[in-house]
C-alpha positions in Angstrom: 11.6 -32.7 -6.6 13.3 -30.1 -9.2 13.3 -26.2 -9.3 14.8 -24.0 -11.1 16.8 -20.9 -9.0 19.2 -18.5 -9.3 23.0 -19.0 -8.0 25.2 -15.5 -7.7 28.4 -16.3 -9.2 30.5 -14.3 -6.3 28.4 -15.4 -3.1 27.0 -18.7 -4.4 23.6 -17.7 -2.3 20.5 -19.3 -3.6 17.9 -17.2 -4.6 14.5 -19.2 -5.9 13.2 -16.1 -8.2 15.1 -16.7 -10.5 13.3 -14.6 -13.0 13.6 -11.7 -10.3 10.0 -10.6 -10.5 10.5 -9.7 -6.8 13.5 -7.2 -7.3 15.2 -9.7 -4.5 18.8 -10.3 -7.0 19.0 -6.7 -7.8 18.9 -6.1 -4.3 21.7 -8.7 -3.8 23.7 -7.0 -6.2 23.6 -3.4 -4.7 24.4 -5.2 -1.5 27.5 -7.5 -3.2 28.6 -4.7 -5.4 29.8 -1.6 -4.0 29.6 0.4 -7.5 26.8 -1.3 -9.1 24.4 0.8 -10.7 20.9 -0.6 -11.9 19.6 -0.1 -15.5 16.4 0.4 -16.4 13.5 -2.2 -17.6 13.8 -1.3 -21.1 17.2 -1.8 -21.3 16.8 -5.4 -19.6 14.1 -6.1 -22.1 16.4 -5.3 -25.1 19.2 -7.6 -23.3 17.0 -10.4 -23.4 15.9 -9.8 -27.2 19.5 -9.8 -28.1 21.2 -12.8 -26.1 17.9 -14.8 -25.2 18.8 -14.4 -21.2 17.7 -12.4 -18.3 20.2 -9.5 -18.0 21.0 -10.3 -14.5 22.6 -13.7 -15.9 25.8 -12.0 -16.0 26.1 -12.1 -12.3 23.9 -15.3 -11.5 23.6 -18.9 -13.1 20.3 -19.8 -13.5 20.1 -24.0 -12.8 17.8 -26.5 -11.9 18.4 -28.0 -8.5 16.9 -31.4 -6.6 15.1 -30.0 -3.6 13.3 -31.6 -0.6 9.7 -32.5 -0.6 8.1 -29.3 1.5 5.6 -30.0 4.4 2.2 -29.5 4.2 -0.5 -29.6 5.8 -4.2 -31.0 4.4 -7.4 -30.4 5.4 -9.4 -33.2 6.6 -12.3 -32.6 5.4 -11.2 -32.3 1.7 -8.4 -31.8 -0.8 -7.2 -28.3 0.4 -3.2 -28.3 1.6 -1.4 -25.6 2.9 2.6 -24.7 3.2 2.0 -23.2 6.3 1.8 -26.4 8.1 1.8 -24.4 11.9 -1.2 -22.2 10.7 0.6 -19.0 11.6 -0.9 -17.1 9.1 -4.7 -18.0 10.2 -5.4 -19.6 7.1 -6.3 -23.1 7.9 -8.6 -21.6 10.5 -10.0 -19.3 8.0 -10.4 -22.4 5.3 -12.3 -24.4 7.8 -14.9 -21.6 8.6 -15.2 -20.3 4.9 -14.9 -23.9 3.3 -17.0 -26.1 6.0 -18.7 -23.9 8.2 -16.4 -25.7 10.8 -15.4 -23.2 14.1 -12.1 -24.1 15.7 -13.9 -25.5 18.9 -15.9 -27.8 16.7 -12.7 -28.7 15.0 -10.8 -29.6 18.3 -13.6 -31.5 19.5 -12.8 -34.0 16.3 -8.8 -33.5 16.4 -8.2 -32.8 20.3 -4.2 -33.5 19.5 -4.1 -30.5 17.2 -4.4 -27.3 19.7 -1.0 -26.4 18.7 -2.7 -24.9 15.6 -4.7 -22.8 17.6 -2.5 -21.0 20.8 -4.2 -18.2 20.3 -8.0 -19.6 20.8 -6.5 -22.0 22.9 -4.8 -19.2 25.0 -7.8 -17.5 25.3 -9.9 -20.7 25.9 -7.8 -20.9 29.4 -7.8 -17.6 30.1 -11.4 -17.5 30.2 -11.6 -20.9 32.4 -9.5 -19.2 34.8 -11.0 -15.9 35.1 -14.6 -17.5 35.5 -12.9 -19.4 38.5 -13.2 -16.3 40.8 -16.0 -14.2 41.1 -13.3 -11.0 41.2 -12.4 -11.4 38.0 -15.8 -10.9 36.2 -19.5 -9.5 36.4 -22.7 -11.0 34.8 -24.7 -9.1 31.8 -28.3 -8.6 33.4 -29.7 -9.1 29.4 -28.2 -12.7 28.8 -26.5 -13.9 31.8 -23.0 -13.7 29.9 -19.7 -13.2 32.3 -17.1 -10.5 31.2 -14.3 -8.8 32.7 -16.1 -5.4 31.7 -19.5 -4.5 29.9 -18.7 -2.7 26.8 -20.9 -1.3 24.1 -19.7 -3.6 21.8 -21.5 -6.7 23.9 -24.2 -4.5 24.3 -24.7 -3.8 20.6 -26.2 -7.1 20.1 -29.1 -6.7 22.8 -29.6 -3.0 21.0 -28.5 -0.8 23.4 -25.5 0.9 25.1 -24.0 1.7 28.1 -26.1 4.9 28.6 -29.4 2.8 28.0 -28.0 -0.2 30.0 -27.1 2.0 32.9 -30.5 3.3 33.1 -32.3 -0.1 33.0 -29.8 -1.3 35.7 -28.6 1.6 37.8 -27.5 -0.1 41.0 -25.2 -3.1 38.6 -21.5 -2.7 38.3 -19.8 -2.4 34.9 -16.5 -3.5 35.6 -15.1 -6.4 37.3 -13.1 -6.0 40.8 -10.1 -7.1 39.6 -10.6 -5.5 35.8 -10.7 -2.1 37.6 -7.7 -2.5 40.3 -5.7 -3.6 37.4 -6.9 -0.6 35.2 -5.7 1.6 38.1 -2.4 0.5 38.5 -1.9 0.4 34.8 -2.9 3.8 34.4 -0.6 5.1 37.4 2.4 3.3 35.8 1.8 4.4 32.5 1.6 8.3 33.5 4.7 7.8 35.5 6.4 6.8 32.5 5.0 8.7 29.6 7.0 9.2 26.6 6.7 11.2 23.6 5.6 9.2 20.3 8.5 7.6 18.5 9.1 9.7 15.2 11.4 7.6 12.9 14.4 9.5 11.2 12.8 9.9 7.6 9.8 11.7 9.1 11.9 13.5 10.8 13.7 14.8 7.8 10.4 15.7 5.7 10.0 18.3 9.0 13.2 19.3 8.5 12.6 19.8 5.2 9.2 22.0 5.5 10.7 24.3 8.2 13.7 24.8 5.4 11.0 26.5 3.2 9.3 28.5 6.1 6.0 26.0 6.1 4.4 26.6 9.9 3.0 23.7 11.0 1.7 21.7 13.8 3.5 18.3 14.4 1.7 14.9 15.7 -1.5 16.6 16.3 -4.3 14.5 18.4 -6.6 17.5 19.3 -7.8 18.5 15.8 -9.4 15.0 14.9 -10.5 14.5 19.1 -7.8 11.9 19.3 -6.9 10.5 16.1 -3.4 12.0 14.9 -1.8 13.8 12.0 1.8 13.9 11.6 2.1 17.4 10.0 -1.1 20.1 10.1 -0.3 23.4 8.0 -3.5 25.7 9.0 -2.9 28.6 6.8 -3.2 26.4 3.7 -5.4 23.6 5.3 -3.1 21.2 4.4 -2.1 18.2 6.4 0.6 15.5 5.7 1.0 11.9 7.2 4.6 9.9 6.5 3.8 6.5 6.1 6.3 3.9 7.1 6.3 0.8 4.9 6.3 -1.7 7.5 4.1 0.3 10.3 1.3 0.8 7.8 1.1 -2.7 6.5 -2.5 -4.6 6.7 -1.0 -7.9 8.9 2.0 -6.0 10.4 1.3 -3.0 11.2 -2.5 -3.7 11.4 -3.8 -0.8 9.0 -6.6 -2.0 7.0 -8.4 -1.1 4.0 -9.5 2.1 5.0 -7.5 3.5 7.5 -5.9 6.0 5.1 -8.9 7.0 3.5 -10.9 7.4 6.6 -8.1 10.0 8.0 -8.4 11.7 4.4 -12.2 12.0 4.7 -11.9 13.2 8.3 -9.6 15.4 7.4 -12.0 16.5 4.3 -14.9 17.0 6.6 -12.8 19.9 8.5 -12.5 21.2 4.9 -8.7 20.3 5.1 -6.2 18.1 2.2 -4.8 15.5 3.6 -1.2 14.3 1.6 0.1 10.8 1.9 3.5 10.2 2.1 4.8 6.8 1.6 8.6 5.8 3.3 9.8 4.4 -0.2 8.7 7.9 -2.0 10.3 10.0 0.5 13.7 7.5 0.5 14.1 6.8 -3.3 11.9 10.1 -4.7 13.3 12.4 -2.4 13.6 15.2 -4.8 10.6 14.6 -6.4 8.1 15.0 -3.5 10.2 17.7 -2.1 9.4 19.5 -5.7 5.8 19.0 -5.4 5.5 20.0 -2.0 7.1 23.2 -3.1 4.7 23.3 -5.8 1.6 22.7 -3.1 2.7 24.8 -0.7 3.8 27.9 -3.5 7.7 28.2 -2.4 8.9 26.8 -5.8 12.2 28.3 -7.0 12.3 26.8 -10.3 12.9 28.6 -13.7 9.5 29.6 -15.2 9.1 29.8 -19.0 5.7 29.9 -20.9 3.8 26.9 -23.1 4.1 29.0 -26.2 7.9 29.1 -26.5 7.9 25.1 -26.4 7.7 22.9 -29.6 5.9 19.4 -29.3 7.4 16.5 -30.7 7.1 12.6 -30.3 9.8 10.9 -28.6 11.4 7.6 -28.4 10.3 4.9 -24.8 13.8 5.3 -23.9 13.9 9.1 -23.5 10.0 9.1 -22.0 11.1 6.3 -19.2 14.3 8.1 -18.2 12.8 11.8 -18.2 10.0 9.9 -15.9 12.2 8.0 -13.6 14.0 11.7 -12.8 10.7 13.6 -12.9 7.9 11.7 -12.1 6.5 10.1 -8.6 5.7 6.9 -10.2 8.5 6.6 -12.5 8.3 4.9 -16.4 5.2 3.6 -17.6 3.8 0.9 -20.4 2.6 3.4 -23.1 2.5 3.6 -26.9 2.1 7.4 -27.5 4.9 9.6 -26.0 4.8 13.6 -26.2 7.4 16.1 -25.1 7.7 19.6 -24.8 11.3 21.2 -26.0 12.3 24.7 -25.0 15.3 25.4 -26.7 16.0 21.9 -28.0 16.0 20.8 -24.1 13.2 18.3 -22.8 10.9 20.0 -20.3 7.6 18.4 -20.1 6.3 14.9 -20.9 2.9 13.3 -21.3 2.0 10.2 -22.4 -1.2 8.2 -23.3 -2.1 4.3 -24.3 -5.2 2.9 -25.8 -4.4 -1.0 -24.8 -6.1 -0.7 -21.9 -9.3 -3.1 -21.5 -12.3 -0.8 -21.5 -15.9 -2.2 -20.5 -15.1 -5.5 -21.5 -13.4 -4.9 -24.8 -10.8 -3.1 -26.6 -11.9 0.4 -27.6 -9.0 1.6 -29.8 -10.5 5.4 -29.7 -10.4 5.5 -26.2 -7.1 6.6 -24.8 -5.8 7.1 -21.4 -3.7 9.6 -20.2 -1.0 7.8 -18.2 1.4 10.1 -16.9 2.4 14.0 -17.2 5.3 15.5 -15.4 8.0 18.5 -15.9 11.2 18.8 -14.9 11.9 19.7 -11.9 13.7 22.3 -12.4 11.1 24.1 -14.4 7.7 25.8 -14.2 6.4 25.6 -17.8 2.9 27.9 -17.7 0.3 26.3 -19.9 2.2 23.1 -21.2 -0.2 20.6 -19.9 -2.9 22.1 -22.0 -0.4 22.6 -25.3 0.7 18.8 -25.0 -3.1 17.3 -24.4 -4.1 20.1 -27.1 -1.5 18.5 -29.6 -2.7 14.7 -29.0 -6.7 15.4 -29.6 -5.5 17.0 -33.0 -3.2 14.4 -34.0 -5.0 11.1 -32.9 -8.5 12.3 -33.0 -9.7 10.3 -29.8 -13.4 9.2 -28.7 -12.5 9.7 -25.3 -9.6 10.1 -22.7 -9.3 9.1 -19.4 -7.5 9.1 -16.3 -6.7 8.6 -12.8 -5.3 10.7 -10.1 -4.1 9.4 -6.9 -6.1 10.5 -4.1 -3.2 10.7 -2.1 -1.7 13.3 -3.5 -5.2 15.2 -5.3 -5.8 18.2 -2.7 -9.2 18.7 -4.1 -11.5 16.4 -6.7 -13.6 19.5 -8.1 -10.3 22.0 -8.5 -7.2 20.7 -10.0 -5.0 20.6 -13.5 -7.6 17.9 -14.7 -10.9 20.0 -14.2 -8.8 23.0 -15.3 -7.7 21.0 -18.6 -11.9 20.1 -19.2 -12.0 16.5 -17.8 -15.2 15.5 -15.6 -14.7 13.9 -12.7 -17.1 10.6 -13.2 -16.1 7.8 -10.5 -14.5 7.6 -7.1 -12.5 4.5 -6.7 -12.1 2.6 -3.6 -8.5 2.3 -2.2 -6.3 -0.5 -3.6 -3.2 -2.3 -2.7 0.7 -3.0 -3.4 2.1 -6.3 -1.9 5.1 -5.9 0.2 8.0 -7.7 1.9 10.5 -6.3 4.2 12.5 -9.3 3.9 13.0 -8.7 0.3 13.2 -4.5 0.3 12.4 -2.2 3.3 11.6 0.5 0.4 10.1 -1.6 -2.1 5.9 -1.8 -2.8 5.3 -4.2 -5.7 2.0 -4.1 -8.1 -0.5 -6.3 -7.4 -0.6 -7.2 -11.4 2.9 -9.0 -11.2 0.9 -11.7 -8.5 -2.2 -12.5 -10.2 -3.2 -16.2 -9.5 -2.1 -16.8 -13.3 1.6 -15.3 -12.5 1.5 -17.2 -9.0 0.9 -20.3 -10.9 3.9 -20.0 -13.4 6.3 -18.6 -10.5 5.1 -20.5 -7.6 3.8 -24.0 -8.7 4.9 -25.1 -5.4 1.9 -23.0 -3.2 -0.1 -22.7 -5.9 -3.5 -23.9 -5.6 -7.2 -23.0 -7.4 -8.6 -23.4 -3.7 -6.8 -20.7 -2.7 -7.2 -17.1 -2.8 -4.7 -15.1 -4.2 -4.1 -13.1 -0.7 -3.8 -16.7 1.1 -1.0 -17.8 -1.1 1.1 -14.4 -1.0 0.7 -14.7 2.6 2.5 -18.2 2.7 5.0 -16.5 0.2 5.9 -14.2 3.3 4.0 -10.9 1.9 1.9 -8.7 3.4 -0.6 -5.7 1.6 -0.3 -1.5 1.8 -3.6 0.1 1.2 -3.9 3.7 -0.3 -6.5 5.8 -0.3 -8.2 5.0 -4.0 -8.1 7.2 -7.1 -10.0 9.7 -8.8 -11.3 9.0 -12.5 -11.5 12.0 -15.0 -12.9 11.8 -18.4 -12.6 13.7 -21.3 -15.7 12.7 -24.0 -15.5 13.9 -27.7 
C-alpha cells in the first residue's frame, strides 16, 4: 500500500499531512528553524499559482512511499470497519447500538472472548458482582427491588418521584449502604484536611494581572454567585464576568465540556443580568494585544488615539492589504471576502470593513445578499462613527437587497444594544453552539475550522480511514481530534 508524505529536508521527519491542512508542517518549521517566520495564506496561494507546488516544498520533499497495511476492526454483523481496533474511542460500541441495536452484553454473549474491547463495561460488571456479594455494599429500592450503593434522584426519576417523595412513603428505610456511608465519611475527612486552592494556569493569571493593571476590580474564582458554578472573573461594577478557557481542558472528550457547557454558563449569568465573556487560550496567547484592546474598550479603559470619521476617506483596498490589517487588528484574523473597504486618515489605514456575496443563502446564491464578514479598527485608534461611514459607502456603491452578519456570542455583551443594532440591523436568529476541532499533539494553541474536515475532504485527505458508513465525528476521533464548543452566534439582518 502506498501513500504520499512530506519529509523534512533538515530533520528527515515524516508527516502524513503533506498538504499541511492541519498546520503540522508549519509547527515543525517553527520548532526546527529558530528565525522562521510563517507567511500569510495569500502569499502561499500565490506561490503555488506561480510555481505549481506547495509553498512548504522549499523545506519538505513530497514523495510517495510504501506503508504496511494498518490493522482494522470489522463489525461481524456488517461491512463497517474502524482503525480503532481496541475500541478506545468507543466507536465500535456506538456502532453496535446505533446500527444493530446490540448492547455490549448481547455482543459478549455472542463473542465472549472479546472482553478486552469493553474494559469499562467488564470492570463495572465485575464491581457490581462484588458489590452484591456483601449486604453492607447495597440497599434495595422498595419500588423496583433493584440493588444500589445509594439511592439517587436519577434512579427515582424512573418512578416519577424524588428522594423527598421516597422518604415520605418509606420513612424507615435506609437510603445509603453501610459501606457507602463509611467510605464517604472517610474521604470527606481526608479531603477536608488536604484541601487546596483550585489550579489556575499561568495564562489565566496573566489575564488577571492585566485587569488589575488597568484598575479593574474583580472577584476571582467565584462559586457563590451562581450557587456552586465557578466563574473565573466577575466585575460587579460593570456586571461583566470573564471565563478563561484552556483549550485542552475545555474540549469535549478530554475536558468533558459538552455542546452547551459554555452557553449554559452564559445563560446563567444573563439571568442575573450580567454579561459573560469567554476567552480561549489561543486567543490570549496568539492575539494578546487584540484581546487586551477589546477588554480595554469594554471596560472604558482605552487610551487609543481618538479621531472622527469625518476626517477619514473611504477607498477599496486590495486583498493582501486587507488580510495584513485583519491579522493585526481582528481576533479572527483574515477572511475570504470579495469587497474590502478601508478608512484612511492622513493616508493611514485606520479601519476595515469587508463584505462577500458568495455565501450560500436559502439554498441558492443570491448575489444581491451580502454578508458583512469583518469590521475592525486599528488597535491604536478609536475612530468615532467609522462603522456607519463604511457601511453607508457600501450601501450607496453596491445597492444590496439584504446584508446579514453574525456576532460571536462569546464577545457580544448585549444582543439588543450593540454596534449592529446602532447601525440599523435587526436580530433575526440565535444560532446554537458550534465547534472547532482540536488536537493537542499537533498544536496546543490551534483550533481547526470544521469546514476543512467535511466528509468529502476526509475522503480526499485520509482515504485510509474514510467510510461512508462513518460520521465525520467518528473519523475525526480516529485521527486523534477532539472538539471545542463555543456559545453560538447572533444573526443580524438589514433589509432594503
